[in-house]
N, C-alpha and C positions, 0 to 999 in steps of 0.2 A: 529945397536944397537937398541934393542927393547926399548918401552916406559916402565918405571917402572909402577907397578901395584898400586893401591891405598893403599894397605896394605904396600908396600915398602915405599910410600911416607909419609904416616900418622901413621904407625904402626897398631897393631891388633885392632879389633873392641872392643870397651869398653862395649858398649850396643847397643841393637837393640829393637826398639819397632815397632812391627808389626802392620799391619791393623787389624788382627784378635784380637790382644790385645786390640786395642783402641775400637774395637766393644764391646768385653767382658767388658772392664772397663766403658763403656758409654761415652767415649770420641767421638766416633762416633755411629750413630744410623743406623743400616742396613735397607735399603729401598729396597732391591733388589726384593722381591716378588711383591710389589706395583709398582716397576720401570718397571716390565714386562708389566703391563697394560698401561703405558705410552710409550711403544715400546722401552725401553732400552733393549740391548741384552748383556749387561755386567753388573757386580755387581754394585751396587748404594749405596752410604751412605751419610749421612748429619751430619754435626757437631752437637754436643749437643746445641749450641746456636741457630742453624737453627731448630732443634727439639723442643726447648723451644718455638720459635715463632709459630711453627705449633700447639703446645698444648695450646697456650694463646688464646683461644677463648674468646672474650668479653662476658660478662654476658648477653647482649641484643640479641646476636647471638647464645646463646647455644640453641639447639634443632632444628636450621636452618643450622648450619653448625657442622661438626664432623672432627675429626683428620684425619681420612682417606681421606675424601674429600679435605680438604686442602692440604694433602701430595700429592694427585693426581694433584692438580693444580700446585703445586710447581714443581712436576716432569716434567709435560707437558712443563712448561716454561723453565725448565732447558734443556730439551731435544731440544726444539726450539732455545735455546740460543746456545747450542753445535753444532747444525746442521748449524747455521748462522757464526760460528767461522772462522776466515780465515785459510786457509790451513796452517798447521804446529803449530798453536797455541795450547798450552795445558791447557790454562784457558781463559774463556771469562766471562765478566759480563752479567747479565740479570735482568729483573725486574719483580716482581710479586706483584699483588694487593692483599694484606691480612691484614685485620683489626687484630691488636695485642692488647691484653688486656694490659692496663696500658700506652698506647701510643696513639697518635692522627695520628700518620704517618700511611699511607695506603698503599703506593707504597715503596717497599723494594728492593734495589739493593743488588743482592747476586753474587756469583761466582760460575761456574762450572768448575771443574778441571778434566781433563782427563790424567791419567797417570798410572804407574805400580803399580800392586798389590804386595802382598807378594812374589809371584812366577814369577813376571815380567809380568803377564797377565794384560790386559786393565780393568781398573776399573774407576768410576766416583765418585767424592766426591762434594757435594755441600755445600758452606761455606759463611759466612760473608766476606765482603772485609777485607783484612788484616789478615786473619787467614791462617795458613800455610798448 
């Protein structure tokens, strides 16, 4: 006897929210182009809350830092975190130093998740702890 399919167990899919839709809606921000510079060979995105951190350059650092440089730092730390993950882990925490306007916190712990994309391809998503 074969195992039942998911549809047999749970019924038809009611709705599906794809990664492409999340990027189009601004729920995820596509960092794939910049990710290549940080040696990612798969699509990379971050959640809107992580993107907000990147954009939140404190007043005193404007002119010294820019969004692209901050994203590059984040991507490098995420890649190193992913490389250090135990074999078989699909997500791992990593730290990045980033001054964020409106906070005094400098060290931020984030999560890098490696998983399937819309067509089952490998993709990376950088998120806050607790984000799905």
